[in-house]
C-alpha positions as CSV (number, residue, x, y, z in Angstrom):
1,M,-47.4,-62.0,4.7
2,S,-44.6,-64.4,5.4
3,V,-44.3,-66.6,8.4
4,Q,-41.7,-64.3,9.9
5,D,-44.0,-61.4,9.5
6,D,-46.9,-63.3,11.2
7,L,-44.4,-64.3,14.0
8,A,-43.3,-60.8,14.6
9,A,-47.0,-59.6,14.6
10,V,-47.8,-62.2,17.1
11,K,-44.7,-61.2,19.4
12,R,-45.9,-57.6,19.2
13,R,-49.4,-58.4,20.3
14,L,-48.2,-60.6,23.1
15,Q,-46.0,-57.8,24.4
16,D,-48.9,-55.4,24.2
17,L,-51.0,-57.9,26.1
18,E,-48.3,-58.2,28.9
19,R,-48.0,-54.5,29.1
20,T,-51.8,-54.0,29.4
21,V,-52.1,-56.7,32.0
22,E,-49.3,-55.3,34.1
23,E,-51.0,-51.8,34.0
24,L,-54.3,-53.4,35.0
25,E,-52.8,-55.0,37.8
26,H,-51.1,-52.1,39.0
27,R,-54.2,-50.0,38.7
28,V,-56.4,-52.6,40.6
29,G,-53.7,-52.9,43.3
30,T,-53.6,-49.1,43.8
31,E,-57.5,-48.7,43.8
32,R,-57.9,-51.5,46.6
33,G,-55.1,-49.7,48.6
34,T,-52.8,-52.8,48.4
35,P,-49.5,-52.9,46.6
36,T,-49.4,-55.1,43.6
37,G,-48.7,-58.7,44.1
38,T,-50.0,-59.1,47.7
39,R,-53.3,-60.6,48.6
40,D,-55.5,-60.1,51.6
41,E,-56.8,-63.6,51.6
42,P,-54.8,-67.0,51.1
43,M,-54.9,-68.9,47.9
44,V,-57.2,-72.0,48.0
45,T,-56.0,-75.1,46.3
46,I,-58.7,-77.2,44.6
47,P,-57.8,-80.7,44.1
48,D,-57.8,-82.5,40.7
49,T,-59.3,-85.7,42.2
50,P,-63.0,-86.4,41.3
51,Y,-65.7,-85.8,43.9
52,D,-67.2,-88.9,45.7
53,S,-70.3,-89.7,43.8
54,Q,-72.1,-90.7,47.0
55,K,-72.3,-87.0,47.8
56,W,-74.8,-86.4,45.0
57,T,-77.1,-89.4,45.1
58,D,-80.0,-87.6,46.7
59,T,-79.7,-84.2,44.9
60,D,-81.9,-82.8,42.3
61,D,-80.7,-81.5,39.0
62,E,-80.6,-77.7,39.7
63,G,-83.2,-76.2,37.3
64,L,-84.5,-79.6,36.0
65,G,-86.3,-80.8,39.1
66,A,-86.3,-84.1,40.9
67,R,-85.2,-87.2,38.9
68,D,-88.3,-89.4,39.8
69,R,-90.8,-86.7,38.8
70,H,-92.1,-85.1,35.7
71,A,-92.8,-81.4,34.9
72,P,-96.3,-80.5,35.1
């Protein structure tokens, strides 16, 4: 296969993916009883800034237990 054939195949697959996603969005929207493209709940923005490390000073590592103790 040539580079042009590869690019054409990728383009076809992307178009198939777009069509499938649109069909899925439409199907999900009609099953929920809401038109496609609308949401019942508002979007929540999650900031990119790191969390304050002081929030985690007294926490245990979930599933690993406390930091100052050893497993039995």
